[in-house]
Structures are given as structure tokens and as C-alpha cells.
N, C-alpha and C positions, 0 to 999 in steps of 0.2 A: 795263253790263260792258264794260271795252274788247277788241274783237277783237286775239287774241296769235296770231302764224302762225310764232315761234320765241321763245328765251328769249335776252335781251343774253349775248353770249359774257362781257363780266363780271359779270356776275349768276349764268350759269352754275359759274361756278368758285368762287362761295361756296355753292352745294349739295352735301350731297355726294352723290356717286357714286349710290347703290343708289335715297337721294330724288330726285335731278335722273331717273332711267330712269323713276321714274314719275311725276314731275312733265311729263316730256315724252308721255308716253304718253296723257296727259290736260288736255294743256296747257288745253283754253280752259273748267276748273274752277277752274286754279291761275293764271289769268291775274289778279287780284286781288291774291293772290300776291305773284306775278312783279313786279308793279307797287311794291309795299311796299318789297321788299328793295331793287329798284331807285333808289328817291327814299331808303329809308338807308344805301345804297352813298355818293349824292351829298354824303349828314350829314356820311360819316366821319371820322373826324381822321385826320391820318398822324400816323405814328408820333413822340412824343414831343410833340405838340401838347396832352396834356392832362394834361402834367405839371405838378406843384402843386395843382391845384382839390382843392376840400376834395367835389367829388362829380363821376362821370366819367362820360359820355354812356355809355347802353349800347345801341348801334347791332346788335348782331348778338348772337342768345342759340341755342348749338349745347347739345343734351342726350340724354341715352340712360337711362332708368331715374334716379340716385339722382346722375346727374353733369350737373354747369349750368356750361360755359362760355361766358361774358360778355364781348364783345369791344367795349374801345371806342377802338381803334386801329387802324388797319390800311395798308397802305404800297400796294397795289393791284397787289403783285405776291405774295408767299408771308408773309409777315413781321403776327402779325397781332399785340395786347397784352391784355388784361385781366386777370379773376379766373376763378378755378377752383374749382369744388368738386369732386373724383374718390372714386363711390364713395360719398357722404352725409359723408366726414371731414372735419367742421367746422376740428377744430381745426389741421390741416396742410394748407387751402385758402390759395390765395394769388395775387398774382398774378403777371400774368408773359407770357411772350415764346410766341408759338404760330403753328405752322406752320398755314400752310391748307392745302395737301398734306393735312398728317400727318388732320387733321379729318376732311377731303372724302371720303378714302381709306378713313376706319372703317367700316367695315359697320352699326356700328349709332346712330352720332350722325344726328340732324339738325338740321336751321336752322327753327328754330320761325319758320314764316311768320305765326304770329298776335302776333312779342310785341310789348308794347306802350313808344312811347317813355316814356324813363323814366332814370334816374340805376342807374348796377350800385347803388350804395349802396344807393338803394331797391328795386331788385330783390332784395338778398338782406334788408334786413328785413320784407318782405312774406315771403316764403318763409320766413325762419327769424327772428321778432319777439325769441324769447329771447335769441338768441346773438350780433346785430349791431345795437347801437344803431339809434335812429331817425336817419334823417340830417334837414339842417337844411332839404330839399326838402319832405319828409313830415309835419315839423314844424311849418312854417307853415300848412300846411292844419287840420291841428288844432286851431289857436289860435281 
């Protein structure tokens, strides 16, 4: 495990405030999680870079209860783009823009430290297979 003395500022900016406080107080236990976020941050497309794709990379996942926000684009300041299911309301779930500052200031949201790389469409289908159709990336694996 990599020794970590501090969380890089650009990674700390992604972590909701309450979760960040806990992470900082147990830094040695979260070193792998911080490293995963740093790697994901480097891979994150800029705003509009995924326009027109059939599948969008799920770079970050914020969650609370039955709320899930999957992020596929980030301007490395305050704007993010992705897909949100608020309160389990699948019929009204949608693509949209988010302010990182709103996600990180919410007392209840967490960023998923163990989210595995996949497309947003795959994450949605795996979580709600009866509601979201199987994306190409998963269809190819079942053949």
C-alpha cells in the first residue's frame, strides 16, 4: 500500500465534506481509495467530450440512499455532466449538469471509493435491468 501524507487538492475537491473529514482522519486506511480517485480524475473527459457516444464512461459515482449520480465529464472546476436518479425515481431520471460544489457540500452524499470502471449505461442496466436496456458493452460479454 502506498504511503500517503496528504490528499492532493484536486482529489480532495471531489470528496463530499463529511466524507473528506473522515478520510483525512484515517488517511492510511483510504490511501488506495485516494489513488483510485486520482487515476479516475486523470481519465475524466472534459465537458462535451462524450457527446454522441453510444456509451459514456462512468468516472465518478455519488450516492445517498436511492439517489445515484454517475459522472462522465468534468471541467476540473465546478461543472460536471452525467446521469442522475434522485430518490429512486427512475421515470424522471435524466442526463444533466451538476455543480461539484453542490455535490460535495451535501451532508449526505458520498463518492463511491470502490466504483469500478464501466459505462454509465452498463451501471444503470446492472442496477436496474428491468428498466434500462442492456448496453453494447454488456451484450458483447454475454455472446
